[in-house]
C-alpha positions as CSV (number, residue, x, y, z in Angstrom):
1,M,134.3,160.4,57.5
2,K,133.6,159.0,61.0
3,A,135.2,162.1,62.5
4,R,133.0,164.4,60.5
5,L,129.9,162.4,61.5
6,R,130.8,162.6,65.1
7,K,131.3,166.3,64.8
8,V,127.9,166.7,63.2
9,L,126.2,164.6,65.9
10,H,128.1,166.5,68.6
11,D,127.1,169.9,67.2
12,F,123.6,168.8,66.7
13,G,123.3,167.8,70.3
14,E,124.7,171.2,71.4
15,K,122.0,173.2,69.5
16,F,119.5,175.0,71.8
17,W,116.6,174.9,69.4
18,I,116.4,171.2,68.7
19,V,114.2,170.2,71.7
20,P,111.9,173.3,71.4
21,A,111.4,172.6,67.7
22,L,110.5,168.9,68.4
23,L,108.0,169.9,71.1
24,V,106.4,172.5,68.7
25,C,106.1,169.8,66.0
26,G,104.7,167.4,68.6
27,G,102.1,170.0,69.6
28,I,101.0,170.5,66.0
29,V,100.8,166.8,65.3
30,S,98.9,166.2,68.6
31,A,96.4,168.9,67.8
32,M,95.7,167.6,64.3
33,S,95.3,164.0,65.6
34,L,93.0,164.9,68.5
35,V,90.8,167.1,66.3
36,Q,90.3,164.1,64.0
37,V,89.3,162.0,67.1
38,D,86.8,164.7,67.9
39,R,85.4,164.7,64.3
40,S,85.1,160.9,64.4
41,G,82.4,161.0,67.1
42,I,83.8,158.0,69.0
43,I,84.0,159.9,72.3
44,P,81.4,158.5,74.7
45,A,78.6,160.8,75.9
46,W,79.3,160.2,79.6
47,L,82.9,161.2,79.1
48,L,81.9,164.4,77.3
49,E,79.4,165.4,80.0
50,D,81.4,164.6,83.1
51,W,85.1,165.0,82.2
52,L,85.7,167.0,79.0
53,Y,85.1,170.6,78.1
54,N,81.4,170.9,77.0
55,G,81.0,174.6,76.3
56,G,80.1,176.3,73.0
57,G,82.1,177.7,70.2
58,T,82.5,181.2,71.6
59,G,83.7,180.0,74.9
60,A,86.1,177.6,73.1
61,R,87.6,180.4,71.1
62,T,88.0,182.6,74.1
63,L,89.7,179.7,76.1
64,L,92.1,178.8,73.3
65,G,92.9,182.5,72.7
66,A,93.7,182.9,76.3
67,V,96.0,179.9,76.4
68,A,97.8,180.8,73.2
69,S,98.4,184.5,74.2
70,S,99.5,183.7,77.8
71,T,101.9,180.9,76.8
72,I,103.6,182.9,74.1
73,G,103.9,185.8,76.5
74,V,105.5,183.6,79.2
75,A,107.7,182.1,76.6
76,G,109.1,185.5,75.8
77,T,109.7,186.0,79.5
78,V,111.4,182.7,79.8
79,F,113.7,183.6,76.9
80,S,114.5,187.0,78.4
81,I,115.4,185.3,81.8
82,T,117.6,182.9,79.9
83,I,119.4,185.6,78.1
84,A,119.9,187.5,81.4
85,A,121.4,184.4,83.0
86,L,123.7,183.9,80.0
87,S,124.9,187.5,80.3
88,L,125.6,187.0,84.0
89,A,127.4,183.8,83.5
90,A,129.5,185.3,80.7
91,G,130.6,188.2,82.9
92,Q,131.4,186.2,86.1
93,M,132.3,182.8,84.9
94,G,133.5,183.2,81.3
95,P,131.8,183.1,77.9
96,R,133.1,179.5,77.2
97,L,130.8,178.2,79.9
98,L,127.7,179.4,78.1
99,R,127.4,176.0,76.5
100,N,126.4,174.6,79.9
101,F,123.4,176.8,79.8
102,T,122.4,176.5,76.1
103,R,122.7,172.7,76.2
104,D,120.7,172.4,79.5
105,R,117.7,170.2,78.8
106,G,115.7,172.0,81.5
107,N,115.9,175.3,79.7
108,Q,115.2,173.7,76.4
109,I,112.2,171.7,77.6
110,T,110.7,174.7,79.4
111,L,110.8,176.9,76.3
112,G,109.5,173.9,74.2
113,V,106.5,173.3,76.5
114,F,105.4,176.9,76.2
115,L,105.9,177.1,72.4
116,G,104.4,173.7,71.9
117,T,101.3,174.7,73.9
118,F,101.0,177.9,71.8
119,A,101.2,175.9,68.6
120,Y,98.7,173.3,69.8
121,S,96.2,176.0,70.8
122,L,96.5,177.8,67.4
123,V,95.9,174.6,65.4
124,V,92.9,173.6,67.5
125,L,91.5,177.2,67.4
126,R,91.4,177.2,63.6
127,T,88.9,174.2,63.7
128,V,86.4,175.7,66.1
129,R,83.1,176.6,64.4
130,S,80.1,178.6,65.9
131,E,76.4,177.8,65.2
132,A,76.4,180.1,62.1
133,E,79.5,178.4,60.8
134,G,78.5,174.8,61.2
135,A,78.8,174.2,65.0
136,F,82.0,172.2,65.6
137,V,83.7,172.2,69.0
138,P,86.6,169.8,69.6
139,H,85.8,168.9,73.2
140,L,88.7,166.4,73.7
141,S,91.2,168.8,72.1
142,L,90.0,171.7,74.3
143,S,90.3,169.6,77.4
144,V,93.9,168.7,76.4
145,A,94.6,172.4,75.9
146,I,93.4,173.1,79.5
147,A,95.8,170.3,80.7
148,L,98.6,171.8,78.7
149,A,97.9,175.2,80.3
150,L,98.2,173.7,83.7
151,L,101.4,171.9,82.7
152,S,102.8,175.3,81.5
153,V,102.1,176.7,85.0
154,A,104.0,173.8,86.6
155,T,106.8,174.2,84.1
156,L,107.1,177.9,84.9
157,V,107.5,177.2,88.6
158,Y,110.1,174.5,87.8
159,F,112.0,176.9,85.5
160,V,112.3,179.6,88.2
161,G,113.8,177.2,90.7
162,H,116.0,175.5,88.1
163,M,117.4,178.7,86.7
164,S,118.2,180.2,90.1
165,N,120.1,177.0,90.9
166,R,122.0,176.9,87.6
167,I,123.4,180.4,87.8
168,N,125.0,179.5,91.2
169,V,128.7,179.3,90.7
170,D,129.1,176.1,92.8
171,T,126.5,174.4,90.5
172,V,128.4,175.5,87.4
173,I,131.7,174.3,88.9
174,E,130.1,170.9,89.7
175,L,128.7,170.6,86.2
176,V,132.0,171.3,84.6
177,S,133.8,169.0,87.0
178,N,131.3,166.2,85.9
179,D,132.3,166.9,82.3
180,L,135.9,166.5,83.4
181,R,135.3,163.2,85.1
182,N,133.4,162.0,82.0
183,A,136.3,163.1,79.8
184,I,138.8,161.2,82.0
185,V,136.7,158.1,81.9
186,R,136.6,158.3,78.1
187,L,140.3,158.9,77.9
188,A,141.5,156.3,80.4
189,T,142.1,152.7,79.3
190,D,142.9,149.4,81.0
191,K,144.7,148.0,77.9
192,E,148.4,147.6,77.6
193,Q,149.8,150.6,75.8
194,H,152.5,150.5,73.1
195,E,155.6,152.6,73.7
196,T,156.0,155.8,71.6
197,P,158.6,155.1,68.9
198,P,161.8,157.2,69.1
199,D,162.0,160.5,67.3
200,E,164.9,159.3,65.2
201,I,162.7,157.3,62.9
202,W,161.0,160.5,61.7
203,L,164.2,162.3,60.7
204,T,163.7,161.4,57.1
205,A,159.9,161.6,57.1
206,T,158.0,163.8,54.7
207,P,155.8,166.6,56.2
208,I,152.2,166.9,55.3
209,F,150.7,170.4,55.1
210,D,147.1,171.4,55.7
211,S,145.4,174.4,54.2
212,R,142.5,174.5,56.7
213,C,142.4,176.5,59.9
214,G,140.5,175.8,63.1
215,Y,140.5,173.7,66.3
216,L,140.9,170.0,65.8
217,Q,137.8,168.5,67.4
218,H,137.6,164.8,66.3
219,I,140.0,162.2,64.8
220,D,139.0,158.9,63.3
221,Y,142.0,157.0,64.8
222,E,141.1,153.6,63.5
223,G,140.3,154.7,60.0
224,L,143.5,156.6,59.6
225,A,145.5,153.7,61.0
226,D,143.8,151.3,58.6
227,W,144.7,153.6,55.7
228,A,148.4,153.7,56.8
229,A,148.5,149.9,57.4
230,E,147.1,149.2,53.9
231,R,149.8,151.2,52.3
232,R,152.7,150.0,54.5
233,T,153.5,153.4,55.8
234,A,153.7,155.1,59.2
235,M,152.2,158.4,60.1
236,R,152.7,160.8,63.0
237,L,150.3,163.6,63.6
238,L,151.8,166.8,65.0
239,I,148.6,168.0,66.7
240,R,145.9,166.4,68.8
241,P,142.3,167.3,69.6
242,G,142.1,170.8,71.1
243,N,145.1,172.1,69.2
244,Y,144.7,174.8,66.6
245,V,145.5,174.0,63.0
246,F,147.2,176.9,61.2
247,P,146.7,177.1,57.4
248,G,149.8,176.0,55.5
249,A,151.5,174.6,58.6
250,P,152.7,171.0,58.8
251,I,150.0,168.7,60.4
252,A,151.7,165.3,60.2
253,L,154.8,163.4,59.2
254,I,154.8,160.3,57.0
255,E,157.5,157.7,56.4
256,P,157.7,156.4,53.7
257,H,155.8,159.0,51.7
258,V,152.7,157.7,49.7
259,E,150.3,159.6,47.6
260,G,146.9,160.6,49.1
261,A,148.2,161.1,52.7
262,D,146.8,164.7,52.8
263,R,143.4,163.5,51.6
264,A,143.4,160.7,54.2
265,I,144.1,163.2,57.0
266,Y,141.4,165.6,55.7
267,T,138.9,162.8,55.7
268,A,139.8,161.4,59.1
269,T,139.8,164.8,61.0
270,A,137.1,167.4,61.7
271,L,137.9,171.0,62.6
272,G,135.7,173.6,64.2
273,S,135.7,177.3,65.1
274,R,136.0,176.5,68.9
275,Q,137.4,173.9,71.1
276,A,135.2,170.9,72.0
277,G,135.5,168.6,75.0
278,A,134.5,165.3,73.3
279,D,138.1,164.2,72.6
280,D,140.0,166.8,74.6
281,V,140.2,166.3,78.4
282,E,142.2,169.5,78.9
283,F,139.2,171.4,77.5
284,A,137.2,170.6,80.6
285,V,140.3,171.4,82.8
286,R,140.6,174.8,81.1
287,Q,136.9,175.6,81.7
288,L,137.4,175.0,85.4
289,V,140.6,177.0,85.4
290,E,138.8,179.9,83.7
291,V,136.3,180.1,86.5
292,A,139.1,180.3,89.1
293,V,141.1,182.8,87.1
294,R,138.1,185.1,86.8
295,A,137.3,184.7,90.5
296,L,140.9,185.8,91.3
297,S,140.7,188.9,89.1
298,P,140.7,192.3,91.0
299,G,137.2,193.0,89.8
300,I,135.7,190.0,91.5
301,N,138.3,188.9,94.1
302,D,136.6,185.7,95.2
303,P,139.2,183.3,96.5
304,F,136.5,180.9,97.8
305,T,135.5,180.1,94.2
306,A,139.1,179.5,93.2
307,I,139.5,177.1,96.2
308,S,136.4,175.3,95.1
309,V,137.9,174.8,91.7
310,L,141.1,173.5,93.1
311,D,139.2,170.9,95.1
312,R,137.5,169.7,91.9
313,L,140.8,169.6,90.0
314,G,142.4,167.7,92.9
315,A,139.6,165.2,92.9
316,S,140.0,164.6,89.1
317,L,143.7,164.0,89.5
318,C,143.0,161.5,92.3
319,E,140.8,159.6,89.8
320,V,143.6,159.7,87.2
321,A,146.0,158.2,89.8
322,R,144.4,154.8,89.4
323,L,144.1,155.0,85.6
324,R,146.4,154.5,82.7
325,L,146.6,157.3,80.1
326,P,146.7,156.2,76.5
327,T,149.9,156.8,74.4
328,N,147.8,157.0,71.2
329,V,150.2,154.6,69.4
330,I,148.3,152.3,67.0
331,V,149.9,149.1,65.8
332,R,148.9,146.8,63.0
333,S,150.6,143.5,62.5
334,N,153.2,144.3,65.1
335,R,154.1,147.5,63.2
336,C,153.5,151.1,64.3
337,V,151.3,152.8,61.7
338,L,150.0,155.9,63.6
339,V,151.2,158.1,66.4
340,V,149.0,160.9,67.7
341,P,150.2,163.3,70.5
342,S,148.5,162.2,73.7
343,V,147.5,163.9,76.9
344,D,150.1,163.1,79.6
345,Y,150.1,163.6,83.3
346,E,152.4,166.5,83.2
347,G,150.2,168.3,80.7
348,L,147.2,167.7,82.9
349,T,148.9,169.1,86.0
350,D,150.2,172.1,84.0
351,A,146.8,172.9,82.7
352,S,145.3,172.5,86.2
353,F,147.7,174.6,88.2
354,H,149.8,177.0,86.2
355,M,147.3,179.7,85.5
356,I,145.6,179.6,88.9
357,R,149.0,179.9,90.6
358,Q,150.1,182.7,88.4
359,N,146.9,184.6,89.1
360,A,146.9,183.8,92.9
361,S,150.2,185.6,93.4
362,G,150.0,187.3,96.7
363,K,146.9,185.4,97.9
364,P,148.2,183.0,100.6
365,S,144.8,181.3,101.1
366,V,144.7,180.1,97.5
367,L,148.4,179.1,97.5
368,I,148.0,177.1,100.8
369,R,144.9,175.3,99.4
370,M,146.8,174.5,96.2
371,L,149.6,172.9,98.3
372,Q,146.9,171.0,100.3
373,V,145.4,169.7,97.1
374,L,148.8,168.6,95.8
375,T,149.4,166.8,99.1
376,S,146.1,164.9,98.8
377,V,146.9,164.0,95.2
378,A,150.4,162.9,96.1
379,G,148.8,160.6,98.7
380,C,146.8,158.9,96.0
381,E,149.6,158.7,93.4
382,R,152.1,155.8,93.2
383,D,153.8,156.6,90.0
384,L,157.2,158.2,90.7
385,V,157.1,160.2,87.4
386,R,153.8,161.7,88.3
387,V,154.9,162.5,91.8
388,R,157.9,164.4,90.4
389,S,155.4,166.5,88.4
390,L,153.5,167.2,91.6
391,K,156.7,168.2,93.4
392,R,157.5,170.6,90.6
393,H,154.2,172.4,91.0
394,A,154.6,172.4,94.8
395,G,158.0,174.0,94.4
396,L,156.6,176.6,92.1
397,V,153.9,177.5,94.6
398,L,156.5,177.9,97.4
399,S,158.7,180.0,95.1
400,D,155.8,182.4,94.2
401,A,154.8,182.7,97.9
402,E,158.4,183.6,99.0
403,R,158.5,186.3,96.3
404,D,155.0,187.8,96.6
405,V,153.7,187.2,100.1
406,P,154.9,190.0,102.3
407,N,153.4,188.9,105.6
408,A,155.7,186.7,107.6
409,S,152.9,184.8,109.3
410,D,151.2,184.0,106.0
411,L,154.5,182.9,104.5
412,Y,155.0,180.6,107.5
413,D,151.7,179.0,106.8
414,V,152.6,178.4,103.1
415,R,155.9,176.9,104.1
416,K,154.2,174.7,106.6
417,A,151.8,173.4,103.9
418,H,154.8,172.7,101.7
419,R,156.5,170.8,104.4
420,E,153.4,168.6,104.8
421,F,153.5,168.0,101.1
422,E,157.1,166.9,101.3
423,R,156.3,164.6,104.2
424,M,153.4,163.0,102.3
425,V,155.8,162.3,99.3
426,S,158.6,160.9,101.4
427,G,156.6,159.0,104.1
428,G,153.0,158.7,103.0
429,P,149.9,159.5,105.1
430,T,151.5,158.3,108.4
431,A,154.2,161.0,108.1
432,L,151.5,163.6,108.6
433,L,150.3,162.2,111.9
434,G,152.3,164.6,114.0
435,T,151.0,167.6,112.1
436,L,147.3,166.9,112.1
């Protein structure tokens, strides 16, 4: 149930319309409240004469009509600009990055300010009465409407600058890399991790099948572990957040088998139609990689963007170097009750470099930068198992270059970058002194 609640809260936070709807409601409530203040007659005469709107009913209706019509018109323009920016981002950086625009609070607040001002003006407009109708002019409410109109002008200026900055590819890369760093912080742990039990203990386990389909987005680890501990059984999930669940395919193993295991997994997991980055660190990696792969496509051919992505990926791996990745083995009373596939270092490096290397075939500048990034990461890393993973990727880069780079001078530069990587691995930063 916790997994489903987390999914609902996560999806709720991703909705574009939440903030605009709240601001519209705020505008309506504010208008009704201020009109009641105007009706109460508690506003001092000196304040009315010197600071508040003191015109008649006809002028008040004209003013509110102008504010309402202009704000709803600009709101339509803002919405059109947002759609155009989304189309541009989808074409150049990938449709999966659209969530970075739709969840942007600046865009949501801008649209909400205009719609809220429009709703406020309409509610106040309906209370204005001319002399023939009973002569009521809500002076305080009209003054606030003027202030909201000026706020809308300032918001429009902010929106133009904000949107022009957000569609910049470097800004998008930085935003996604921030998501990746946050995901790494959530993933990493300073606690001692339990070793993954050997595969032999699952040879007689009973498979559990799931009839659902979709991407696994959230898991209630503790709740599922408590369920298994209470029934003196052990469970091993075959998928982790970010994996796709196929209908009728096995989703877990249980040993010994107990009734209700399928229901427990159903309750402790939440699926969705798309991948989500809350519990999946590789999701943010794939978002960055998608930007690089599109930049390397023949239609765009922008190696500088791919190099920028490689720099961010290298920085993230350097942060991982000082962290401990969880094994997702949960123990109760010195007994393993739940094993969930975990993100390991090799999986992170594969997700970071494989697709970029494959699409950078024949582009020496990108291959050289990838080797330089691997060299920097190797300088941060002290774990020999992780270093072997980096060496494997460096060897793949060199192999691709020797196969696809025809120019001898370019190939020499790639080999030189690979030699620097080898020196970093074998001798550390001091081994590079002669080459700097």
